[in-house]
py3Dmol code that shows the C-alpha trace and the ligand (Angstrom):
import py3Dmol

protein = """\
ATOM      1  CA  UNK A   1      -0.028  -0.036  -0.071  1.00  0.00           C
ATOM      2  CA  UNK A   2       1.347   3.341  -0.704  1.00  0.00           C
ATOM      3  CA  UNK A   3       2.332   5.375   2.066  1.00  0.00           C
ATOM      4  CA  UNK A   4       0.437   8.481   2.790  1.00  0.00           C
ATOM      5  CA  UNK A   5       2.453  11.657   3.271  1.00  0.00           C
ATOM      6  CA  UNK A   6       1.552  14.502   5.179  1.00  0.00           C
ATOM      7  CA  UNK A   7       4.023  16.913   3.213  1.00  0.00           C
ATOM      8  CA  UNK A   8       2.443  18.665   0.318  1.00  0.00           C
ATOM      9  CA  UNK A   9       4.390  18.038  -2.954  1.00  0.00           C
ATOM     10  CA  UNK A  10       3.815  20.148  -5.920  1.00  0.00           C
ATOM     11  CA  UNK A  11       0.814  21.767  -4.758  1.00  0.00           C
ATOM     12  CA  UNK A  12      -1.177  18.533  -4.143  1.00  0.00           C
ATOM     13  CA  UNK A  13      -3.534  18.558  -1.384  1.00  0.00           C
ATOM     14  CA  UNK A  14      -2.196  17.319   1.848  1.00  0.00           C
ATOM     15  CA  UNK A  15      -3.116  14.093   3.161  1.00  0.00           C
ATOM     16  CA  UNK A  16      -2.756  13.237   7.009  1.00  0.00           C
ATOM     17  CA  UNK A  17      -1.903   9.615   8.011  1.00  0.00           C
ATOM     18  CA  UNK A  18      -4.711   8.133  10.177  1.00  0.00           C
ATOM     19  CA  UNK A  19      -2.343   6.516  12.576  1.00  0.00           C
ATOM     20  CA  UNK A  20       0.032   9.007  13.986  1.00  0.00           C
ATOM     21  CA  UNK A  21       2.556   8.633  16.856  1.00  0.00           C
ATOM     22  CA  UNK A  22       2.001  11.040  19.693  1.00  0.00           C
ATOM     23  CA  UNK A  23      -1.943  10.990  19.423  1.00  0.00           C
ATOM     24  CA  UNK A  24      -4.072   9.483  22.242  1.00  0.00           C
ATOM     25  CA  UNK A  25      -6.984   7.536  20.400  1.00  0.00           C
ATOM     26  CA  UNK A  26     -10.018   6.367  22.682  1.00  0.00           C
ATOM     27  CA  UNK A  27     -10.739   2.946  21.649  1.00  0.00           C
ATOM     28  CA  UNK A  28     -13.481   0.776  23.208  1.00  0.00           C
ATOM     29  CA  UNK A  29     -15.937  -1.774  22.500  1.00  0.00           C
ATOM     30  CA  UNK A  30     -18.634   0.545  23.758  1.00  0.00           C
ATOM     31  CA  UNK A  31     -17.928   2.612  20.581  1.00  0.00           C
ATOM     32  CA  UNK A  32     -16.930   0.014  18.030  1.00  0.00           C
ATOM     33  CA  UNK A  33     -15.402   1.293  14.763  1.00  0.00           C
ATOM     34  CA  UNK A  34     -14.621   4.811  15.830  1.00  0.00           C
ATOM     35  CA  UNK A  35     -12.258   6.536  18.011  1.00  0.00           C
ATOM     36  CA  UNK A  36     -11.787  10.323  18.874  1.00  0.00           C
ATOM     37  CA  UNK A  37      -8.175  11.260  18.969  1.00  0.00           C
ATOM     38  CA  UNK A  38      -6.257  14.075  20.718  1.00  0.00           C
ATOM     39  CA  UNK A  39      -2.776  15.172  20.143  1.00  0.00           C
ATOM     40  CA  UNK A  40      -0.497  14.532  23.194  1.00  0.00           C
ATOM     41  CA  UNK A  41       2.259  17.035  24.134  1.00  0.00           C
ATOM     42  CA  UNK A  42       3.496  15.103  27.505  1.00  0.00           C
ATOM     43  CA  UNK A  43       2.288  12.213  29.347  1.00  0.00           C
ATOM     44  CA  UNK A  44       2.174  13.488  32.997  1.00  0.00           C
ATOM     45  CA  UNK A  45       1.166  10.377  34.884  1.00  0.00           C
ATOM     46  CA  UNK A  46       0.421   6.771  34.262  1.00  0.00           C
ATOM     47  CA  UNK A  47      -0.100   4.141  37.091  1.00  0.00           C
ATOM     48  CA  UNK A  48      -2.277   1.282  37.776  1.00  0.00           C
ATOM     49  CA  UNK A  49      -4.544   1.515  40.622  1.00  0.00           C
ATOM     50  CA  UNK A  50      -6.291  -1.145  42.461  1.00  0.00           C
ATOM     51  CA  UNK A  51      -9.282  -0.805  40.069  1.00  0.00           C
ATOM     52  CA  UNK A  52      -8.125   0.613  36.758  1.00  0.00           C
ATOM     53  CA  UNK A  53      -5.405   2.373  34.784  1.00  0.00           C
ATOM     54  CA  UNK A  54      -5.077   6.017  35.525  1.00  0.00           C
ATOM     55  CA  UNK A  55      -3.427   8.449  33.216  1.00  0.00           C
ATOM     56  CA  UNK A  56      -3.043  12.196  32.739  1.00  0.00           C
ATOM     57  CA  UNK A  57      -1.584  13.926  29.816  1.00  0.00           C
ATOM     58  CA  UNK A  58      -1.221  17.393  28.474  1.00  0.00           C
ATOM     59  CA  UNK A  59      -3.013  17.687  25.257  1.00  0.00           C
ATOM     60  CA  UNK A  60      -2.304  20.280  22.460  1.00  0.00           C
ATOM     61  CA  UNK A  61      -5.831  21.752  22.370  1.00  0.00           C
ATOM     62  CA  UNK A  62      -7.874  20.529  25.482  1.00  0.00           C
ATOM     63  CA  UNK A  63      -5.541  21.284  28.357  1.00  0.00           C
ATOM     64  CA  UNK A  64      -4.806  18.217  30.675  1.00  0.00           C
ATOM     65  CA  UNK A  65      -6.748  15.272  30.423  1.00  0.00           C
ATOM     66  CA  UNK A  66      -7.816  12.426  32.705  1.00  0.00           C
ATOM     67  CA  UNK A  67      -8.090   9.019  31.419  1.00  0.00           C
ATOM     68  CA  UNK A  68      -9.253   5.834  33.126  1.00  0.00           C
ATOM     69  CA  UNK A  69      -8.860   2.517  31.475  1.00  0.00           C
ATOM     70  CA  UNK A  70      -8.249   4.138  28.234  1.00  0.00           C
ATOM     71  CA  UNK A  71     -11.360   6.444  28.333  1.00  0.00           C
ATOM     72  CA  UNK A  72     -11.295  10.166  28.671  1.00  0.00           C
ATOM     73  CA  UNK A  73     -13.135  11.305  31.836  1.00  0.00           C
ATOM     74  CA  UNK A  74     -12.426  14.939  31.589  1.00  0.00           C
ATOM     75  CA  UNK A  75     -10.376  17.589  29.903  1.00  0.00           C
ATOM     76  CA  UNK A  76      -9.623  21.111  31.222  1.00  0.00           C
ATOM     77  CA  UNK A  77     -11.457  22.645  28.434  1.00  0.00           C
ATOM     78  CA  UNK A  78     -14.843  21.077  28.250  1.00  0.00           C
ATOM     79  CA  UNK A  79     -15.294  19.656  31.817  1.00  0.00           C
ATOM     80  CA  UNK A  80     -17.553  22.571  32.722  1.00  0.00           C
ATOM     81  CA  UNK A  81     -20.253  21.245  30.420  1.00  0.00           C
ATOM     82  CA  UNK A  82     -20.527  17.840  32.002  1.00  0.00           C
ATOM     83  CA  UNK A  83     -19.971  18.667  35.727  1.00  0.00           C
ATOM     84  CA  UNK A  84     -22.374  21.892  35.429  1.00  0.00           C
ATOM     85  CA  UNK A  85     -25.131  20.064  33.788  1.00  0.00           C
ATOM     86  CA  UNK A  86     -25.182  16.768  35.653  1.00  0.00           C
ATOM     87  CA  UNK A  87     -25.152  18.862  38.972  1.00  0.00           C
ATOM     88  CA  UNK A  88     -27.604  21.750  38.234  1.00  0.00           C
ATOM     89  CA  UNK A  89     -30.246  19.766  36.256  1.00  0.00           C
ATOM     90  CA  UNK A  90     -31.131  17.816  39.545  1.00  0.00           C
ATOM     91  CA  UNK A  91     -30.267  20.525  42.045  1.00  0.00           C
ATOM     92  CA  UNK A  92     -31.837  23.358  39.946  1.00  0.00           C
ATOM     93  CA  UNK A  93     -35.089  21.218  40.021  1.00  0.00           C
ATOM     94  CA  UNK A  94     -35.891  21.010  43.818  1.00  0.00           C
ATOM     95  CA  UNK A  95     -36.150  24.062  46.342  1.00  0.00           C
ATOM     96  CA  UNK A  96     -33.656  24.115  48.997  1.00  0.00           C
ATOM     97  CA  UNK A  97     -31.683  20.865  48.733  1.00  0.00           C
ATOM     98  CA  UNK A  98     -29.742  20.211  52.165  1.00  0.00           C
ATOM     99  CA  UNK A  99     -28.172  16.776  51.966  1.00  0.00           C
ATOM    100  CA  UNK A 100     -26.350  15.564  48.813  1.00  0.00           C
ATOM    101  CA  UNK A 101     -24.595  12.393  47.983  1.00  0.00           C
ATOM    102  CA  UNK A 102     -22.253  12.107  45.027  1.00  0.00           C
ATOM    103  CA  UNK A 103     -21.468   8.446  43.869  1.00  0.00           C
ATOM    104  CA  UNK A 104     -18.152   8.566  41.820  1.00  0.00           C
ATOM    105  CA  UNK A 105     -17.024  12.020  41.315  1.00  0.00           C
ATOM    106  CA  UNK A 106     -13.537  11.284  42.351  1.00  0.00           C
ATOM    107  CA  UNK A 107     -12.103  14.374  40.420  1.00  0.00           C
ATOM    108  CA  UNK A 108     -14.054  16.857  42.667  1.00  0.00           C
ATOM    109  CA  UNK A 109     -15.768  18.457  39.963  1.00  0.00           C
ATOM    110  CA  UNK A 110     -19.438  17.532  40.721  1.00  0.00           C
ATOM    111  CA  UNK A 111     -18.805  18.479  44.468  1.00  0.00           C
ATOM    112  CA  UNK A 112     -17.317  21.823  43.066  1.00  0.00           C
ATOM    113  CA  UNK A 113     -20.756  22.690  41.304  1.00  0.00           C
ATOM    114  CA  UNK A 114     -22.651  21.249  44.537  1.00  0.00           C
ATOM    115  CA  UNK A 115     -20.829  23.636  46.745  1.00  0.00           C
ATOM    116  CA  UNK A 116     -22.385  26.613  44.845  1.00  0.00           C
ATOM    117  CA  UNK A 117     -25.802  25.955  46.847  1.00  0.00           C
ATOM    118  CA  UNK A 118     -25.777  27.637  50.164  1.00  0.00           C
ATOM    119  CA  UNK A 119     -28.870  25.889  51.229  1.00  0.00           C
ATOM    120  CA  UNK A 120     -26.799  22.539  51.249  1.00  0.00           C
ATOM    121  CA  UNK A 121     -25.292  21.559  54.602  1.00  0.00           C
ATOM    122  CA  UNK A 122     -23.850  18.026  53.717  1.00  0.00           C
ATOM    123  CA  UNK A 123     -21.982  16.831  50.591  1.00  0.00           C
ATOM    124  CA  UNK A 124     -21.141  13.111  50.693  1.00  0.00           C
ATOM    125  CA  UNK A 125     -18.992  11.699  48.049  1.00  0.00           C
ATOM    126  CA  UNK A 126     -18.241   7.969  47.597  1.00  0.00           C
ATOM    127  CA  UNK A 127     -15.538   7.439  45.267  1.00  0.00           C
ATOM    128  CA  UNK A 128     -13.986   3.751  44.642  1.00  0.00           C
ATOM    129  CA  UNK A 129     -10.523   4.722  43.596  1.00  0.00           C
ATOM    130  CA  UNK A 130      -8.418   6.740  45.865  1.00  0.00           C
ATOM    131  CA  UNK A 131      -5.857   7.381  43.142  1.00  0.00           C
ATOM    132  CA  UNK A 132      -8.370   9.328  41.074  1.00  0.00           C
ATOM    133  CA  UNK A 133      -8.757  11.764  43.832  1.00  0.00           C
ATOM    134  CA  UNK A 134      -5.084  12.136  44.570  1.00  0.00           C
ATOM    135  CA  UNK A 135      -4.305  12.410  40.896  1.00  0.00           C
ATOM    136  CA  UNK A 136      -7.025  15.146  40.556  1.00  0.00           C
ATOM    137  CA  UNK A 137      -5.694  17.164  43.462  1.00  0.00           C
ATOM    138  CA  UNK A 138      -2.206  17.008  41.811  1.00  0.00           C
ATOM    139  CA  UNK A 139      -2.987  17.856  38.233  1.00  0.00           C
ATOM    140  CA  UNK A 140      -6.527  19.420  38.130  1.00  0.00           C
ATOM    141  CA  UNK A 141      -6.737  22.285  40.540  1.00  0.00           C
ATOM    142  CA  UNK A 142      -9.660  23.930  39.160  1.00  0.00           C
ATOM    143  CA  UNK A 143     -11.656  20.672  39.404  1.00  0.00           C
ATOM    144  CA  UNK A 144     -10.452  19.194  42.650  1.00  0.00           C
ATOM    145  CA  UNK A 145     -11.221  22.650  44.407  1.00  0.00           C
ATOM    146  CA  UNK A 146     -14.479  20.753  45.091  1.00  0.00           C
ATOM    147  CA  UNK A 147     -12.915  18.774  47.942  1.00  0.00           C
ATOM    148  CA  UNK A 148     -11.892  21.988  49.737  1.00  0.00           C
ATOM    149  CA  UNK A 149     -15.535  22.842  50.798  1.00  0.00           C
ATOM    150  CA  UNK A 150     -15.852  21.974  54.650  1.00  0.00           C
ATOM    151  CA  UNK A 151     -19.363  20.569  54.033  1.00  0.00           C
ATOM    152  CA  UNK A 152     -17.742  17.737  51.887  1.00  0.00           C
ATOM    153  CA  UNK A 153     -17.069  14.330  53.476  1.00  0.00           C
ATOM    154  CA  UNK A 154     -15.256  12.006  51.258  1.00  0.00           C
ATOM    155  CA  UNK A 155     -15.710   8.104  51.675  1.00  0.00           C
ATOM    156  CA  UNK A 156     -13.425   5.861  49.531  1.00  0.00           C
ATOM    157  CA  UNK A 157     -15.257   2.729  48.856  1.00  0.00           C
ATOM    158  CA  UNK A 158     -17.825   1.069  46.540  1.00  0.00           C
ATOM    159  CA  UNK A 159     -20.850   3.132  45.756  1.00  0.00           C
ATOM    160  CA  UNK A 160     -23.258   0.032  45.627  1.00  0.00           C
ATOM    161  CA  UNK A 161     -22.274  -1.067  49.081  1.00  0.00           C
ATOM    162  CA  UNK A 162     -22.323   2.584  50.419  1.00  0.00           C
ATOM    163  CA  UNK A 163     -25.868   3.075  49.230  1.00  0.00           C
ATOM    164  CA  UNK A 164     -27.140  -0.151  50.657  1.00  0.00           C
ATOM    165  CA  UNK A 165     -25.977   0.990  54.213  1.00  0.00           C
ATOM    166  CA  UNK A 166     -27.624   4.514  53.923  1.00  0.00           C
ATOM    167  CA  UNK A 167     -30.770   4.888  56.220  1.00  0.00           C
ATOM    168  CA  UNK A 168     -33.898   5.263  54.162  1.00  0.00           C
ATOM    169  CA  UNK A 169     -34.963   8.747  53.007  1.00  0.00           C
ATOM    170  CA  UNK A 170     -31.461  10.356  53.773  1.00  0.00           C
ATOM    171  CA  UNK A 171     -30.654  12.435  50.756  1.00  0.00           C
ATOM    172  CA  UNK A 172     -32.527  15.351  48.821  1.00  0.00           C
ATOM    173  CA  UNK A 173     -30.395  14.609  45.795  1.00  0.00           C
ATOM    174  CA  UNK A 174     -28.045  11.746  44.468  1.00  0.00           C
ATOM    175  CA  UNK A 175     -25.759  12.375  41.598  1.00  0.00           C
ATOM    176  CA  UNK A 176     -24.089   9.399  40.031  1.00  0.00           C
ATOM    177  CA  UNK A 177     -21.014  10.769  38.101  1.00  0.00           C
ATOM    178  CA  UNK A 178     -19.910   7.278  36.891  1.00  0.00           C
ATOM    179  CA  UNK A 179     -17.554   6.132  34.252  1.00  0.00           C
ATOM    180  CA  UNK A 180     -19.055   3.670  31.775  1.00  0.00           C
ATOM    181  CA  UNK A 181     -20.475   0.351  32.472  1.00  0.00           C
ATOM    182  CA  UNK A 182     -17.321  -1.704  31.701  1.00  0.00           C
ATOM    183  CA  UNK A 183     -15.166  -2.021  34.759  1.00  0.00           C
ATOM    184  CA  UNK A 184     -15.626  -0.668  38.297  1.00  0.00           C
ATOM    185  CA  UNK A 185     -18.789   1.266  37.379  1.00  0.00           C
ATOM    186  CA  UNK A 186     -20.890  -1.755  35.969  1.00  0.00           C
ATOM    187  CA  UNK A 187     -22.984  -2.061  39.099  1.00  0.00           C
ATOM    188  CA  UNK A 188     -23.900   1.722  38.905  1.00  0.00           C
ATOM    189  CA  UNK A 189     -26.048   0.828  35.810  1.00  0.00           C
ATOM    190  CA  UNK A 190     -27.916  -2.006  37.215  1.00  0.00           C
ATOM    191  CA  UNK A 191     -31.523  -2.394  38.841  1.00  0.00           C
ATOM    192  CA  UNK A 192     -30.577  -3.184  42.323  1.00  0.00           C
ATOM    193  CA  UNK A 193     -28.363  -0.008  42.369  1.00  0.00           C
ATOM    194  CA  UNK A 194     -31.374   2.178  41.462  1.00  0.00           C
ATOM    195  CA  UNK A 195     -33.550   0.366  43.923  1.00  0.00           C
ATOM    196  CA  UNK A 196     -30.936   1.549  46.605  1.00  0.00           C
ATOM    197  CA  UNK A 197     -30.898   4.920  45.241  1.00  0.00           C
ATOM    198  CA  UNK A 198     -34.679   5.437  45.530  1.00  0.00           C
ATOM    199  CA  UNK A 199     -34.570   4.005  48.947  1.00  0.00           C
ATOM    200  CA  UNK A 200     -32.043   6.472  50.112  1.00  0.00           C
ATOM    201  CA  UNK A 201     -33.895   9.528  48.647  1.00  0.00           C
ATOM    202  CA  UNK A 202     -36.538  11.418  50.706  1.00  0.00           C
ATOM    203  CA  UNK A 203     -39.925  11.601  49.257  1.00  0.00           C
ATOM    204  CA  UNK A 204     -39.737  13.994  46.327  1.00  0.00           C
ATOM    205  CA  UNK A 205     -35.971  13.556  46.265  1.00  0.00           C
ATOM    206  CA  UNK A 206     -33.937  13.471  43.028  1.00  0.00           C
ATOM    207  CA  UNK A 207     -31.329  11.468  41.254  1.00  0.00           C
ATOM    208  CA  UNK A 208     -29.246  12.281  38.253  1.00  0.00           C
ATOM    209  CA  UNK A 209     -27.019   9.566  36.668  1.00  0.00           C
ATOM    210  CA  UNK A 210     -24.617   9.675  33.795  1.00  0.00           C
ATOM    211  CA  UNK A 211     -26.551   7.955  31.039  1.00  0.00           C
ATOM    212  CA  UNK A 212     -24.252   7.680  28.092  1.00  0.00           C
ATOM    213  CA  UNK A 213     -24.947   8.583  24.393  1.00  0.00           C
ATOM    214  CA  UNK A 214     -28.075   8.654  22.217  1.00  0.00           C
ATOM    215  CA  UNK A 215     -25.943   8.002  19.333  1.00  0.00           C
ATOM    216  CA  UNK A 216     -24.025   5.061  20.619  1.00  0.00           C
ATOM    217  CA  UNK A 217     -25.924   3.425  23.476  1.00  0.00           C
ATOM    218  CA  UNK A 218     -29.859   3.508  22.794  1.00  0.00           C
ATOM    219  CA  UNK A 219     -29.867  -0.149  23.938  1.00  0.00           C
ATOM    220  CA  UNK A 220     -28.483   0.898  27.374  1.00  0.00           C
ATOM    221  CA  UNK A 221     -30.498   4.050  27.714  1.00  0.00           C
ATOM    222  CA  UNK A 222     -33.612   1.984  26.841  1.00  0.00           C
ATOM    223  CA  UNK A 223     -32.745  -0.517  29.700  1.00  0.00           C
ATOM    224  CA  UNK A 224     -32.117   2.322  32.205  1.00  0.00           C
ATOM    225  CA  UNK A 225     -35.252   4.014  31.454  1.00  0.00           C
ATOM    226  CA  UNK A 226     -37.311   0.910  31.762  1.00  0.00           C
ATOM    227  CA  UNK A 227     -35.750   0.091  35.135  1.00  0.00           C
ATOM    228  CA  UNK A 228     -36.167   3.576  36.365  1.00  0.00           C
ATOM    229  CA  UNK A 229     -39.635   4.025  35.354  1.00  0.00           C
ATOM    230  CA  UNK A 230     -40.569   0.794  37.364  1.00  0.00           C
ATOM    231  CA  UNK A 231     -38.548   2.024  40.451  1.00  0.00           C
ATOM    232  CA  UNK A 232     -39.262   5.735  40.727  1.00  0.00           C
ATOM    233  CA  UNK A 233     -42.862   6.723  41.187  1.00  0.00           C
ATOM    234  CA  UNK A 234     -42.338  10.432  40.654  1.00  0.00           C
ATOM    235  CA  UNK A 235     -40.755  11.691  37.283  1.00  0.00           C
ATOM    236  CA  UNK A 236     -38.553   9.908  34.847  1.00  0.00           C
ATOM    237  CA  UNK A 237     -36.925  12.040  32.298  1.00  0.00           C
ATOM    238  CA  UNK A 238     -33.721  11.871  29.875  1.00  0.00           C
ATOM    239  CA  UNK A 239     -31.605  15.134  29.199  1.00  0.00           C
ATOM    240  CA  UNK A 240     -28.320  15.368  27.139  1.00  0.00           C
ATOM    241  CA  UNK A 241     -25.548  17.851  26.596  1.00  0.00           C
ATOM    242  CA  UNK A 242     -22.569  18.110  24.342  1.00  0.00           C
ATOM    243  CA  UNK A 243     -19.112  17.375  25.467  1.00  0.00           C
ATOM    244  CA  UNK A 244     -16.714  17.299  22.539  1.00  0.00           C
ATOM    245  CA  UNK A 245     -14.211  14.830  24.066  1.00  0.00           C
ATOM    246  CA  UNK A 246     -16.699  12.329  25.074  1.00  0.00           C
ATOM    247  CA  UNK A 247     -17.690   9.529  22.429  1.00  0.00           C
ATOM    248  CA  UNK A 248     -20.078  10.965  19.718  1.00  0.00           C
ATOM    249  CA  UNK A 249     -19.534  14.346  21.308  1.00  0.00           C
ATOM    250  CA  UNK A 250     -22.505  14.162  23.604  1.00  0.00           C
ATOM    251  CA  UNK A 251     -23.628  12.484  26.945  1.00  0.00           C
ATOM    252  CA  UNK A 252     -26.886  12.069  28.441  1.00  0.00           C
ATOM    253  CA  UNK A 253     -28.418  12.096  32.045  1.00  0.00           C
ATOM    254  CA  UNK A 254     -31.193   9.933  33.657  1.00  0.00           C
ATOM    255  CA  UNK A 255     -33.217  12.240  36.049  1.00  0.00           C
ATOM    256  CA  UNK A 256     -35.831  10.635  38.334  1.00  0.00           C
ATOM    257  CA  UNK A 257     -37.750  11.635  41.486  1.00  0.00           C
ATOM    258  CA  UNK A 258     -39.246   9.536  44.157  1.00  0.00           C
ATOM    259  CA  UNK A 259     -43.008   9.706  45.091  1.00  0.00           C
ATOM    260  CA  UNK A 260     -43.735  12.828  47.090  1.00  0.00           C
ATOM    261  CA  UNK A 261     -43.744  16.454  46.060  1.00  0.00           C
ATOM    262  CA  UNK A 262     -43.867  16.413  42.423  1.00  0.00           C
ATOM    263  CA  UNK A 263     -40.815  17.324  40.519  1.00  0.00           C
ATOM    264  CA  UNK A 264     -40.898  18.999  37.045  1.00  0.00           C
ATOM    265  CA  UNK A 265     -37.366  18.735  35.881  1.00  0.00           C
ATOM    266  CA  UNK A 266     -37.831  20.689  32.702  1.00  0.00           C
ATOM    267  CA  UNK A 267     -38.639  23.849  34.355  1.00  0.00           C
ATOM    268  CA  UNK A 268     -36.078  24.680  37.022  1.00  0.00           C
ATOM    269  CA  UNK A 269     -37.412  26.077  40.327  1.00  0.00           C
ATOM    270  CA  UNK A 270     -34.125  26.690  42.102  1.00  0.00           C
ATOM    271  CA  UNK A 271     -31.817  29.034  39.921  1.00  0.00           C
ATOM    272  CA  UNK A 272     -28.278  29.008  41.258  1.00  0.00           C
ATOM    273  CA  UNK A 273     -26.374  32.306  41.994  1.00  0.00           C
ATOM    274  CA  UNK A 274     -23.725  32.079  39.200  1.00  0.00           C
ATOM    275  CA  UNK A 275     -21.452  34.150  41.582  1.00  0.00           C
ATOM    276  CA  UNK A 276     -21.364  31.339  43.897  1.00  0.00           C
ATOM    277  CA  UNK A 277     -21.074  31.582  47.650  1.00  0.00           C
ATOM    278  CA  UNK A 278     -17.816  29.570  47.853  1.00  0.00           C
ATOM    279  CA  UNK A 279     -14.793  31.892  47.064  1.00  0.00           C
ATOM    280  CA  UNK A 280     -12.665  29.298  45.344  1.00  0.00           C
ATOM    281  CA  UNK A 281     -15.126  28.482  42.462  1.00  0.00           C
ATOM    282  CA  UNK A 282     -15.333  30.300  39.142  1.00  0.00           C
ATOM    283  CA  UNK A 283     -18.421  31.570  37.589  1.00  0.00           C
ATOM    284  CA  UNK A 284     -20.670  29.317  35.609  1.00  0.00           C
ATOM    285  CA  UNK A 285     -19.342  28.407  31.861  1.00  0.00           C
ATOM    286  CA  UNK A 286     -21.984  26.367  30.369  1.00  0.00           C
ATOM    287  CA  UNK A 287     -25.332  25.874  32.458  1.00  0.00           C
ATOM    288  CA  UNK A 288     -28.192  28.429  32.530  1.00  0.00           C
ATOM    289  CA  UNK A 289     -31.811  28.089  32.912  1.00  0.00           C
ATOM    290  CA  UNK A 290     -32.337  28.166  29.162  1.00  0.00           C
ATOM    291  CA  UNK A 291     -29.679  25.336  28.747  1.00  0.00           C
ATOM    292  CA  UNK A 292     -31.593  23.326  31.477  1.00  0.00           C
ATOM    293  CA  UNK A 293     -34.997  23.368  29.691  1.00  0.00           C
ATOM    294  CA  UNK A 294     -33.244  22.850  26.407  1.00  0.00           C
ATOM    295  CA  UNK A 295     -31.391  19.727  27.600  1.00  0.00           C
ATOM    296  CA  UNK A 296     -34.725  17.660  27.768  1.00  0.00           C
ATOM    297  CA  UNK A 297     -35.613  18.341  24.033  1.00  0.00           C
ATOM    298  CA  UNK A 298     -34.778  14.902  22.392  1.00  0.00           C
ATOM    299  CA  UNK A 299     -34.199  14.287  18.691  1.00  0.00           C
ATOM    300  CA  UNK A 300     -37.142  12.182  17.309  1.00  0.00           C
ATOM    301  CA  UNK A 301     -35.253   8.781  17.064  1.00  0.00           C
ATOM    302  CA  UNK A 302     -34.433   9.106  20.691  1.00  0.00           C
ATOM    303  CA  UNK A 303     -37.948  10.450  21.844  1.00  0.00           C
ATOM    304  CA  UNK A 304     -39.632   7.466  20.052  1.00  0.00           C
ATOM    305  CA  UNK A 305     -37.688   5.118  22.371  1.00  0.00           C
ATOM    306  CA  UNK A 306     -37.553   7.002  25.724  1.00  0.00           C
ATOM    307  CA  UNK A 307     -40.989   8.933  25.860  1.00  0.00           C
ATOM    308  CA  UNK A 308     -43.174   6.015  25.933  1.00  0.00           C
ATOM    309  CA  UNK A 309     -41.649   4.962  29.129  1.00  0.00           C
ATOM    310  CA  UNK A 310     -40.644   8.281  30.774  1.00  0.00           C
ATOM    311  CA  UNK A 311     -43.025  10.016  33.253  1.00  0.00           C
ATOM    312  CA  UNK A 312     -43.938  13.566  33.600  1.00  0.00           C
ATOM    313  CA  UNK A 313     -45.494  15.243  36.646  1.00  0.00           C
TER     314      UNK A 313
END
"""
ligand_1 = """\
10
LIG
N -17.445 8.086 28.510
C -17.016 8.679 29.506
C -18.040 9.078 30.540
C -17.348 9.639 31.662
C -18.239 10.295 32.666
N -17.774 10.577 33.916
C -16.741 11.463 33.891
C -16.359 12.069 35.283
C -16.041 13.577 35.358
N -16.286 14.034 36.645
"""
view = py3Dmol.view(width=600, height=400)
view.addModel(protein, "pdb")
view.setStyle({"model": 0}, {"cartoon": {"style": "trace"}})
view.addModel(ligand_1, "xyz")
view.setStyle({"model": 1}, {"stick": {}})
view.zoomTo()
view.show()
């Protein structure tokens, strides 16, 4: 096969070879046949924890990147889209949240966002992998700043086991900031986990879980929606947002409430103060009330699958 050359000869169009040393490509059976790539300037950290491979690299265009088992978890440039949406979609939908649990979230970004609410007096985080916390504190200060809030209590352990031990009706909101359902996060996508979540929430409490991509994972989403509509007796909705460095450039969220005071996720009732009462945090970059409502508009192909099982107030 003729070698493809990136150098232009005699004014011919330039072709780039598709496999280039110095690039990170995200390859996984969860998105077969495609891989998003980022140019690597320097690998800053690479180690195997008790649970997974942990890597941090400096990219040319997205700042530092955190990768777990070969899958991008966050980049400095676009983490705002994910962390703000997964947090403010649920917390913007209920008045005066007080107790919040984050499952996963070992980088601290979700707790950074939860910290913006002055009504909250307790933020529990249950992350399985201490190395993720340590690496985030070392390389991602603007994200791990979320651990500095005195209301935060960090538990290192398995989220499934943690939730089973939580007394009934403890939390106003639970946010499940997980990696994909291959590896340590698998249990966080299964029915027994959602049953524990429902039990740990107060009446009219809310959950928001990372719920993959409408372009790639409709089969997973369909299962999650079916399980959730059996378990959660309040509202059950799917929302989504753009995150350029996640597979297919989008990611979704499952938002559910338990039986009790009705929750209308599509119309936020608890607008957050963008200035934030917490001095160490920056102004919002992505979330707004408009983005909140827009996140629930689904393309027709997804609506057809999700809507028959979803529940509105
Ligand atoms: N496909 C990757 C999905 C990762 C979602 N979790 C990211 C953690 C950021 N706090």
